[in-house]
N, C-alpha and C positions, 0 to 999 in steps of 0.2 A: 697585557697591553691595552690601553684605553682606546676606544674608538674616537673618531673625529667629533661625533656628537657629544660624547662625554667631556672631551677636552674643551669644546666650544661652550658647553654649559658652565664648566668650572671657570673659564675665561670671563664669561658674562658675569658670573657671581663674584669674581675677584679672588678666586681661590688658587689661581696659578701664580707661581713665583719663580724667580731665578732662571736657571737654564731651561726649565720646562716652559716658562712663559716666553722666553726668547725663541725657542724651537717652534712653538705653536704659532707665534706671530710671523715667523719666517715662512711657515707652511701656508698661511693665509694668502691666497692668490690675489684677491681684491680686498685689501685691507680697509679701504674707504667704505665699501658696502658692509663689511663686517662691523666696523665701528658704528655705522648708522643702525644696524640691527641691534647691536649691544645697547645703544642709547634708547631705542624704541622698547626693548625688552625691559630695561630698568624703569622707564617711564610707565609702562603698563603694570609692572609689579607694584610701583608706588601707588598708582590709581586703585588697584585692587585692594591693597592694604588699607587705604584711606576710606574707600567708599563701599566696599563689599564686606560687611561684617557678617559672620555666621550667626544664624538665629540662636537665641538662648534656649538651651534644653531645659524644659520645664520639669521633667522627671528624670534627672540624670542618674539617681541611685537605682531607680527601677530599670532603666536602660542598661546600666552597667551590670546589674544582677542578671538580667536576661542574657546578655552577651556572655558573661562568665559561665552560665549554665550550658549554653550551646557549645562553648569551647570545651568544657569538661565532658560533655556527652560525646563530642567528636573524638576526644582523646581516649575515652574509655572503650570506644567501639573498636573491636579488633578487625583486621581485614578479613579474617576467616568468617565472621558473622555478617558479611556484606550482603548485597542483594542476591537472593537465590533465583535461579531461572527455572521456569516450568519444565523445559526440556533437558532434564538430566540424562546422563548416559544410559542408565537402566530403562528409563521411560522411552527414550529414543529407540532402544533395542526392541522393547515390547511393541511399540508402534510399528516398527518395520516388520516384525514377525506377523503381526495381525494383518498388516496390509498385504503381505505376500500370501497369507492364507485366504484372504478375501479375493484376491486376484485368481488364485488357483481354483477356488470354489466357483467363481463366476465362469471361468473357462470351462470347467467340466460340466456345469449345468447348462450353459448356453450354446456350446459348440456341438453340432451333431456328431454322432459316433460311427456312422456307417457311410457307405458310398452315397454320394448325393445323386438323386434322380432328378434330371431336368425335365421340365414340362414340354410336352410335344404339342400342346394346344388342343388335344382331343380329350382331355380329362374333364370330369364333372367339376365345374367351377362355380355353379350357382345353385341356390336352393330357394324354393318358394315357401315362405313361412305362413303367409296369410293371403287370402283372396277376398276382395271386396269391390263391389261396383257401386256407382252412384245412382244407377237406374234400377229399380226393382224388377223390371222386365228382363234384365240381362243377368244370366247366371255364369259364374266362373267355376271351372272344374280343373283340378290339377291331376295329371296322370304322370306317374313316375315309374320307370323301369330300371332296376339296378343292373339287370343282365345286359341290356343294350346301352346302359349309361345314357338314358334319355329322360327328359322331363318336358311335358307338354302342358301349356295353359290353354284350355278349351273354353271359348266364350260363346254362349248360346244366347240368341235374341238380338244380335247386332244386325243392322241392315246391311245389305251388300253394297259396297262402294266399288265402282269400276276403277281401274288403275289410273285412268286419265282424268279423274275428278280431283279438283283442287279443294282443299279444306279451308 
């Protein structure tokens, strides 16, 4: 069964006849508007035919040859030889296995394996690597005791500053 648009196009082109023509014209709700549209479409078609000529093809044989080669190439290409995707099923399986192995290795190397000891704040948390002063009359000495978990930085040659002195 034809749609309204198909029937309208055939009516405008003058290809409807007999009972089909009568049924379609009875179906038109506003026949005056439809007749005006038909007249406008016929006028537009005539203007296009008279004033819009297609450009002349300079190399028509070459164009036809290229077109026929493309059609032939498309006809010879089978659907099985279509575009191949990078992620085929075996590659996807290997990638998944490798990812799982990488996650397992990271877990076993990064996660501690024993009971976790939490810091009480009394542990040795600093280490003095180098001592140097800007004044040659001041000496710096580092004293470290592993038994007492104690490190002292002793500075000799500093002047005594009372606690109430502002700097």
